Backbone as a ProteinNet text record, in pm:
[ID]
protein_1_A
[PRIMARY]
MPEVPMEIRIRRIQHNKNLFEFIITTPSLRTQFRLPREQVNELRILIEKALTAK
[TERTIARY]
-1732.6	-1684.9	-1551.8	-1464.7	-1367.1	-1206.9	-1173.2	-1044.2	-934.9	-960.5	-792.9	-573.1	-559.9	-394.2	-376	-313.4	-258.5	-112.4	6.6	76.9	156.3	165.2	145	326.7	377	515.1	602.2	592.5	598.8	731.1	849.4	979.8	1010.3	1088.4	1124.8	1232.8	1237.5	1290.7	1446.7	1522.7	1651.2	1756	1726.1	1764.1	1651.6	1588.8	1426.5	1356.6	1420.5	1365.8	1185.2	1163.4	999.6	906.7	982.6	921.8	898	761	785.4	691.8	762.9	725.8	591.6	497.5	404.4	405	411.8	433.5	280.5	193.5	57.5	58.5	116.9	17.4	-38.9	-88.5	-237.5	-148.1	-265	-241.7	-272.5	-368	-356.8	-307.6	-259.9	-215	-94.2	-48.2	83.2	113	62.8	39.8	191.5	269	357.2	344	383.4	352	439.6	437.2	530.7	446.3	494.3	402.7	524.2	456.5	518.1	502.9	581.7	529.6	387.1	363.5	185.4	45.6	94.7	-28.3	4.1	100.7	126.2	59.9	113.6	-1	-123.9	-174.3	-328.7	-420.6	-331.5	-368.5	-446.5	-262.1	-297.5	-388.7	-410.4	-535.5	-685	-683	-847.5	-852.4	-700.5	-705.1	-763.5	-714.4	-737.5	-907.8	-945.6	-1095.6	-1175.4	-1142.9	-1173.3	-1194.9	-1053.4	-1085.9	-1179.9	-1126.3	-1210.9	-1425.2	-1366.4	-1563.3	-1654.2	-1755.9	-1837.8	-1945.6
51.3	-53.9	18.8	-28.2	-76.4	-41	93.4	-14.8	-81.4	-142.3	-212.2	-145	-162.4	-55.2	-175.3	-60.5	-116.7	-45.9	-81.7	-14.4	-108.5	53.5	53	48	2.7	45.4	33.5	98.1	108.5	116.8	14.5	27.4	52.7	119.7	58.5	-30.6	-138.6	-260	-203.6	-199.7	-125.5	-234.7	-344.2	-401.3	-315.4	-283	-269.8	-146.9	-47.5	133.4	108.8	-16	66.5	-80.5	-114.2	-224.5	-157	-164.5	-152.9	-278.1	-276.1	-320	-269.5	-349.3	-345	-413.8	-351	-437.5	-411.7	-389.7	-437	-530.1	-463.8	-599.3	-473	-573.2	-613.5	-669.3	-645.8	-735.7	-904.8	-949.9	-1075	-1090.4	-1012.6	-1056.9	-983.5	-1039.3	-934	-964.3	-912	-936.4	-825.1	-904.2	-840.6	-891.6	-768.3	-789.7	-660.8	-675.3	-592.1	-598.9	-451.5	-409.2	-351.1	-363.4	-246.4	-93.1	-3.5	139.3	151.9	123	173.7	98.7	25.4	-18.6	38.3	86.1	160.1	283.3	372.9	489.9	487.9	347.9	346.9	370.4	271.3	277.1	396.2	487.6	659.9	715.5	654.2	720.7	657.8	580.7	574.4	613.3	595.1	677.8	806.9	886.8	996.8	1023.8	914.1	912.3	922.4	833.3	782	896.2	944	1053.8	1167	1192.9	1327.6	1322.4	1142.9	1182.4	1215.6	1227	1397.3	1228.8
1523.3	1521.7	1531.6	1653.3	1672.6	1547.9	1673.6	1471.9	1516.8	1433	1440.8	1421.4	1516.9	1507.1	1367.8	1281.5	1128.8	1102.9	1074.1	1043.2	869.3	811.6	632.1	641.8	516.5	491.8	342.4	334.5	168.8	156.7	77.8	-11.8	-99.1	-161.8	-331.1	-314.9	-377.9	-423	-444.5	-396.8	-448	-547	-627.9	-797.6	-884.5	-907.5	-932.4	-899.3	-986.8	-907	-941.9	-1023.7	-1072.6	-1017.6	-847.8	-796	-679.7	-582.7	-449.9	-344.2	-253.1	-176.4	-48.9	-80	47.6	158.5	352.3	446.6	475.8	551.9	620.7	694.8	869.9	1028.9	1059.4	1140.2	1235.5	1343.4	1478.3	1613	1529.5	1424.9	1391	1252.5	1216.5	993.6	966	914	818.9	688.1	597.3	424.9	376.8	259.7	239	43.8	-0.9	-168	-198	-396.7	-474.3	-571	-562.6	-709.3	-738.9	-939.6	-968.9	-1029.1	-1056.3	-1060.7	-1122.8	-1271	-1262.2	-1246.5	-1114	-1057	-941.2	-880.1	-743.5	-796.7	-909.9	-956.6	-988.8	-1045.7	-989.2	-909.4	-780.3	-650.6	-600.3	-683.6	-547.8	-675.6	-727.6	-810.1	-769.9	-703.8	-737.9	-493.4	-502	-303.5	-328.8	-433.8	-405.2	-452.5	-552.4	-592.7	-460.7	-414.7	-279.4	-188.8	-163.2	-12.7	-74	-218.3	-270.2	-296.2	-258	-383.8	-248.7	-261.4	-208.3	-114.2
[MASK]
++++++++++++++++++++++++++++++++++++++++++++++++++++++

C-alpha cells in the first residue's frame, strides 16, 4: 500500500488552555477539529496501547 504524505499539527487554544486544535492535511483532504484535554489524554492512551501491543 503506498504511503500518503500527511501533516499533523496540534496547538493549544490561547483563550482556553484545556482545548487543543488538531489540523490534519493530506494532498486530497484537510480536516480541523478541537478536543478538550480529557479527550486528548484518552487519545494518547489509545495510541500508546496500539504502539505497544504485540
